[in-house]
C-alpha positions in Angstrom: 12.8 -10.3 6.6 15.7 -10.6 4.3 16.0 -8.7 1.0 14.6 -11.2 -1.5 16.3 -12.1 -4.8 13.5 -13.3 -7.0 14.0 -14.6 -10.5 10.9 -12.9 -11.9 12.0 -13.4 -15.5 11.4 -17.1 -15.1 7.7 -16.4 -14.5 7.6 -14.1 -17.5 9.1 -16.6 -20.0 7.0 -19.4 -18.6 3.9 -17.3 -19.1 2.8 -17.9 -15.6 3.1 -14.5 -14.1 1.2 -15.6 -11.0 3.7 -16.0 -8.1 7.2 -15.7 -6.8 10.2 -17.7 -7.9 13.6 -17.7 -6.2 16.7 -17.9 -8.3 17.3 -21.6 -9.1 20.5 -20.9 -11.1 18.8 -21.1 -14.4 19.8 -18.5 -17.1 16.8 -16.7 -18.4 16.9 -13.9 -20.9 14.3 -11.1 -20.6 13.2 -10.0 -24.0 11.4 -6.7 -25.1 8.3 -8.8 -25.7 8.4 -10.0 -22.1 8.4 -6.4 -20.9 5.6 -5.6 -23.3 3.5 -8.5 -21.8 4.2 -7.1 -18.3 3.2 -3.6 -19.3 -0.1 -4.9 -20.7 -0.8 -6.4 -17.3 0.1 -3.2 -15.5 -2.5 -1.2 -17.5 -5.3 -0.2 -15.2 -5.9 0.9 -11.6 -4.2 -0.8 -8.7 -5.8 -0.2 -5.3 -5.8 -1.1 -1.6 -2.0 -0.7 -1.3 -0.6 -2.3 1.8 3.1 -1.9 2.6 5.3 -4.0 5.0 8.4 -2.1 5.8 11.7 -3.7 7.1 14.9 -2.0 8.2 17.6 -4.3 6.9 21.3 -4.3 7.6 22.9 -4.4 4.1 25.9 -6.5 5.0 24.4 -9.1 7.3 20.8 -9.0 5.9 19.6 -8.9 9.5 16.2 -7.2 10.0 16.1 -4.6 12.8 12.4 -3.9 12.8 9.2 -4.4 10.8 6.2 -2.1 10.5 3.3 -1.5 8.2 3.1 1.8 6.3 1.0 3.6 3.8 1.5 3.5 0.1 0.0 5.1 -3.0 -2.4 3.5 -5.4 -1.5 3.6 -9.2 -3.3 4.1 -12.5 -1.1 3.0 -15.4 -2.2 3.9 -18.9 -0.2 1.1 -20.7 2.0 3.7 -22.3 4.4 5.6 -20.0 2.1 7.7 -17.9 0.9 6.9 -14.4 -1.4 8.7 -12.0 0.0 8.3 -8.5 -3.1 8.3 -6.2 -1.6 9.4 -2.9 -5.1 9.6 -1.4 -8.6 10.5 -2.4 -7.7 14.2 -2.7 -4.2 14.1 -4.1 -3.3 12.7 -7.5 0.1 13.2 -9.0 0.7 12.8 -12.7 4.0 11.1 -13.4 5.6 8.7 -15.9 6.9 5.2 -15.6 9.3 2.8 -17.3 10.0 -0.9 -17.3 13.5 -2.3 -17.5 15.5 -5.5 -16.7 18.8 -6.2 -15.1 20.3 -9.5 -13.8 17.1 -11.3 -14.7 15.0 -9.0 -12.6 12.3 -6.7 -13.9 12.2 -3.2 -12.5 9.4 -0.5 -12.5 10.5 3.1 -12.3 7.9 5.6 -11.2 9.1 9.2 -12.0 7.5 12.1 -10.2 7.1 15.6 -11.8 10.0 16.8 -9.6 12.2 14.2 -11.3 12.4 12.0 -8.2 12.6 8.4 -9.4 11.2 5.6 -7.2 12.4 2.2 -8.4 10.5 -1.0 -7.6 11.4 -4.6 -8.2 8.4 -6.4 -9.6 8.0 -9.5 -7.5 5.0 -10.9 -9.2 1.9 -9.9 -11.2 -1.0 -12.0 -12.5 -3.4 -9.4 -13.7 -5.2 -9.2 -10.4 -2.5 -8.8 -7.8 0.7 -6.8 -8.1 3.6 -7.2 -5.7 6.4 -4.7 -5.6 9.6 -4.2 -3.6 11.6 -1.0 -3.1 14.8 -0.4 -1.2 16.1 3.0 -0.2 18.8 4.2 2.3 17.2 4.3 5.8 17.0 7.6 7.5 16.4 7.2 11.2 13.9 9.5 13.0 15.5 12.7 14.2 18.5 12.5 11.8 19.1 14.1 8.4 21.7 11.8 7.0 21.0 8.3 5.6 22.9 5.3 6.9 24.2 3.6 3.8 24.7 0.3 5.7 20.9 0.1 6.4 18.0 0.1 4.0 14.3 0.6 4.3 12.8 -2.3 2.3 9.1 -2.0 1.4 7.1 -4.9 0.2 3.9 -3.5 -1.4 0.8 -5.5 -2.4 -1.9 -3.9 -4.6 -5.1 -5.3 -6.1 -6.5 -4.6 -9.6 -9.6 -2.3 -9.2 -12.8 -4.3 -9.4 -16.3 -3.5 -10.6 -17.5 -3.0 -7.0 -14.7 -0.5 -6.4 -15.9 1.5 -9.4 -19.7 1.2 -8.8 -19.8 2.3 -5.2 -17.9 4.3 -2.6 -16.9 1.3 -0.6 -15.1 2.4 2.6 -12.8 -0.3 4.0 -11.0 -0.2 7.4 -8.1 -2.6 8.0 -6.3 -2.8 11.4 -3.3 -4.8 12.4 -1.8 -5.5 15.8 -0.2 -8.9 16.1 1.3 -8.4 19.6 -1.3 -7.0 22.0 -5.1 -7.0 22.4 -7.1 -4.0 21.2 -10.7 -2.9 20.8 -12.1 -0.9 17.9 -15.2 1.1 17.1 -16.1 2.2 13.6 -18.5 5.1 13.2 -19.5 7.5 10.5 -20.8 11.1 10.4 -23.1 11.9 7.5 -21.8 15.5 7.3 -23.4 16.1 3.9 -26.9 16.0 5.4 -28.4 19.1 7.0 -28.2 19.4 10.8 -29.0 17.7 13.1 -28.4 14.7 10.8 -24.6 15.0 11.3 -24.6 13.0 14.5 -22.1 10.1 14.9 -23.5 6.7 13.9 -21.8 3.6 15.3 -21.4 0.9 12.6 -19.3 -1.9 14.1 -17.3 -2.8 17.1 -14.9 -5.5 18.2 -13.7 -6.0 21.7 -10.3 -7.4 22.9 -9.1 -8.9 19.7 -5.5 -9.5 18.4 -4.3 -9.8 14.9 -6.1 -8.2 12.0 -9.6 -6.6 11.8 -11.4 -5.6 8.6 -14.7 -3.9 8.1 -16.3 -2.2 5.1 -19.4 -0.3 4.4 -20.9 1.7 1.4 -20.1 5.4 2.0 -21.5 8.5 0.3 -20.0 11.9 -0.5 -19.5 14.0 2.6 -19.3 11.0 5.1 -16.5 11.3 7.7 -15.0 8.1 8.9 -14.5 7.9 12.7 -12.2 5.2 14.2 -11.5 4.7 17.9 -8.9 2.1 18.7 -8.2 1.3 22.4 -5.0 -0.5 23.1 -1.2 -0.1 22.7 -1.2 2.3 19.7 2.5 1.9 19.3 1.8 -1.7 18.1 -1.3 -0.8 16.1 -1.5 0.3 12.5 -4.6 1.0 10.5 -5.5 1.6 6.9 -8.6 3.4 5.6 -9.7 3.4 1.9 -12.5 4.6 -0.3 -12.8 2.6 -3.5 -9.4 1.2 -2.8 -7.7 4.6 -2.7 -6.2 5.7 0.7 -8.2 8.2 2.8 -6.2 10.9 4.6 -6.7 12.8 7.8 -5.3 13.7 11.2 -4.7 11.1 13.9 -5.1 11.8 17.6 -3.3 9.9 20.4 -4.5 9.6 24.0 -3.4 7.2 26.7 -3.7 3.7 25.2 -6.0 5.2 22.5 -5.7 6.0 18.8 -8.4 7.8 17.0 -9.1 9.7 13.8 -9.9 13.5 14.1 -10.1 15.9 11.2 -10.2 14.7 7.6 -11.1 11.1 6.6 -13.8 12.4 4.3 -15.5 10.3 1.5 -15.2 12.4 -1.7 
């Protein structure tokens, strides 16, 4: 996947703000009022973050590998403050700023440490927010970044809905587009007194390929249990509660990936 060069400002000026537009050679000026309009759409909570990561050669634009990765949910206040929802237990209070350069709108998320993560806004329509970031790629086992290669992350988030707010909806999302896998979704109601904390099987799917999604209403103290049988090197899963990522430890066995400790519904 090549690094995209979207003319997002064209969408802003047109008042569409609902999709992607490649540079058509038109000259579009981004005004402060345009940034204000985007900021008004950012206000709120953005959940179910899914990131598609690509390692891109800067000069040739060739893509070396693609994988899915975790991302944080965001709560923007419409001013310059943002809550970075790393997972259901970790919230980081930061600030944010909007700017434009070369007809592209950028979102800078600044952490308390001063670390600044810059995103290119690909599109926003009030219900879906698509961002892109590019940072020097650091290969596993090394300490130095390779300037000629970048980790490009395309992140899609959804505006929090009333159902996200009203219930503790637990959603599981699994992707393996190359090999077959089987999955079992279970829950342990650990908040109940013993012996009620036994594992309860909720859903299974056998020998599937592609994407799998399942959701159920959780309650505080529930522990999500996933068992995925197949080539785990090709399999990525996401787990959310109310759209915010759940966190926990992952165990690997021969041709098996499973959740272990953590993965608790708050």
